C-alpha positions as CSV (number, residue, x, y, z in Angstrom):
1,M,-23.9,52.3,-1.3
2,Q,-22.8,48.9,-0.1
3,P,-19.6,48.6,1.9
4,H,-17.8,46.7,-0.8
5,Q,-18.8,49.4,-3.3
6,E,-17.4,52.0,-1.1
7,R,-14.1,50.1,-0.9
8,V,-14.0,50.0,-4.7
9,L,-14.7,53.7,-4.9
10,N,-12.0,54.5,-2.3
11,K,-9.5,52.3,-4.1
12,Q,-10.2,54.0,-7.4
13,M,-9.8,57.5,-5.9
14,E,-6.6,56.4,-4.2
15,L,-5.3,54.9,-7.4
16,E,-6.2,57.9,-9.5
17,D,-4.2,60.0,-7.1
18,N,-1.2,57.7,-7.5
19,V,-1.5,57.7,-11.2
20,H,-1.3,61.5,-11.2
21,K,1.7,61.4,-8.9
22,L,3.5,58.9,-11.1
23,Q,2.7,60.9,-14.3
24,K,4.2,64.0,-12.6
25,F,7.3,62.0,-11.7
26,L,7.7,60.6,-15.2
27,A,7.5,64.2,-16.6
28,G,10.0,65.5,-14.1
29,D,13.7,66.0,-13.9
30,I,14.6,62.8,-12.0
31,L,13.5,60.2,-14.5
32,P,16.3,60.9,-17.1
33,Q,18.9,60.3,-14.2
34,L,17.5,56.8,-13.7
35,P,18.8,53.7,-15.5
36,E,16.9,53.1,-18.8
37,R,15.5,49.8,-17.5
38,E,14.1,51.5,-14.4
39,Q,12.5,54.1,-16.6
40,D,10.9,51.4,-18.6
41,R,9.6,49.7,-15.4
42,L,8.0,53.0,-14.3
43,R,6.3,53.4,-17.6
44,E,5.1,49.8,-17.6
45,Q,3.8,50.4,-14.0
46,L,1.9,53.4,-15.2
47,H,0.4,51.4,-18.1
48,Y,-0.9,48.8,-15.7
49,M,-2.2,51.3,-13.2
50,L,-4.2,53.1,-15.9
51,G,-5.7,49.8,-17.0
52,Y,-6.7,48.9,-13.3
53,N,-8.2,52.4,-13.0
54,T,-10.2,51.9,-16.1
55,V,-11.6,48.6,-14.7
56,L,-12.5,50.2,-11.3
57,K,-14.3,53.0,-13.1
58,Q,-16.3,50.5,-15.0
59,R,-17.2,48.6,-11.9
60,I,-18.3,51.9,-10.2
61,E,-20.5,52.9,-13.2
62,A,-22.1,49.4,-12.9
63,F,-23.2,50.2,-9.3
64,T,-25.9,52.5,-10.5
């Protein structure tokens, strides 16, 4: 694997971990205590993180 491919793979694994952490946070007890607009921003953040993760996975699949 080329160095740039390894960086993409590492970035995807890191991002996937962060996605799981954010999903857990969104399902937890703290979210309802936040202002509604902040809740919306966190959900929007997750949406874009999932999209980015999809693109990284597609790039990784294309490496083979």
